[in-house]
N, C-alpha and C positions, 0 to 999 in steps of 0.2 A: 151565267147568262139566263135570262127569263125567256121562255118560249111561249109566245102568245098563241094559244089554241093548238099547238103542236100538230101539224099535219104531215102525212107521208110525202116524201120528196116526189114520188110519182105523180101525186095530185097537184103539186105546186104549180106546174106550168099550165094545167087546165084552169085552175082557179085564177091565175094571173090573166089568162086570156079572157075568162068570163068577166073579171073585174074591168079590164080594159074595154071590153065590148059595151058594158053598161055605163062606163064613164069615159068614153072615147075622147072627149075633149079635155080630160084632166091628165096632166103630165106630172109624174112624180120624179123628182131628181134629188141628188145628194144635197143636203142642206135644208130641204123642205121640212116643215112641221106638219105631221099628220096626227089625227086623233084616232085612238084605238080604244076598244072596250076591254077592260081587264077584269078577270074573275079569279077567285082563289077558293079551293075546296075548304068547306067549313065556314066561309064568309058569305053571308046572305046578300050583302050590298055589292053592286056592280060599280066600277069606277071607269069613267071615260077620261083618258089622260092624253097629253101631247107627247109625241116622240119626234126627235130630230133625226131624219134619215142620214145615215153615215155610209151605207153601202147598198147597192142593188146589184145582185148577181144574176138576174134573169129568172131565178127560181125562188128566191126569197129576198127579204129586205132586212137589214140590220139598222138599228138606231139606238139613241140614248134617251131615256126617260127625262122629261123636262121639269117634272115636279115631284114632290113627295106625295104618295097616296095617303088617304085618310084611313081607309079600312084594310087595304091589302098590306100584308106584312112582309112578304117575301122579296119585295123590290123597293128601291128608293131612288131619289133624284140622281141622275147620272148613270144608272145601271143600263147595261146593254140588253136590248130585247130583240128577239127574232119574230118576224111576222110575215104575212104574205099580202099581196095586193087586195085580195078579197076581204081582208079584215080591216081595211082602212074605212073609217066612217066619214072623215072629212079631211080636206087639205086646207091648211090655214090660208085664208085669202082667196080661196076658190070655191065656187058654188058646185056642189056635187049634183050630177044628173041622177034622176030616179028611173 
């Protein structure tokens, strides 16, 4: 499993609350497609890819990558990734508030 940005579990709830405050009209649910920023040590390029949400447990989100990266080598289409609400850049079909 690929951990996007690996944060401490103690911080997860605070980051979720912060994300929800800044995007209070955006609802994330199982089956949604969200865009995340992916990086990899030793790779200069950043990739923004879509992930289908499979589980939300209040502290973190799990999903499956929807495409193959071009530069990142440690993940591929269909791999499970962990992330938090604060790392979501966009929800497919919804305008994000700034």
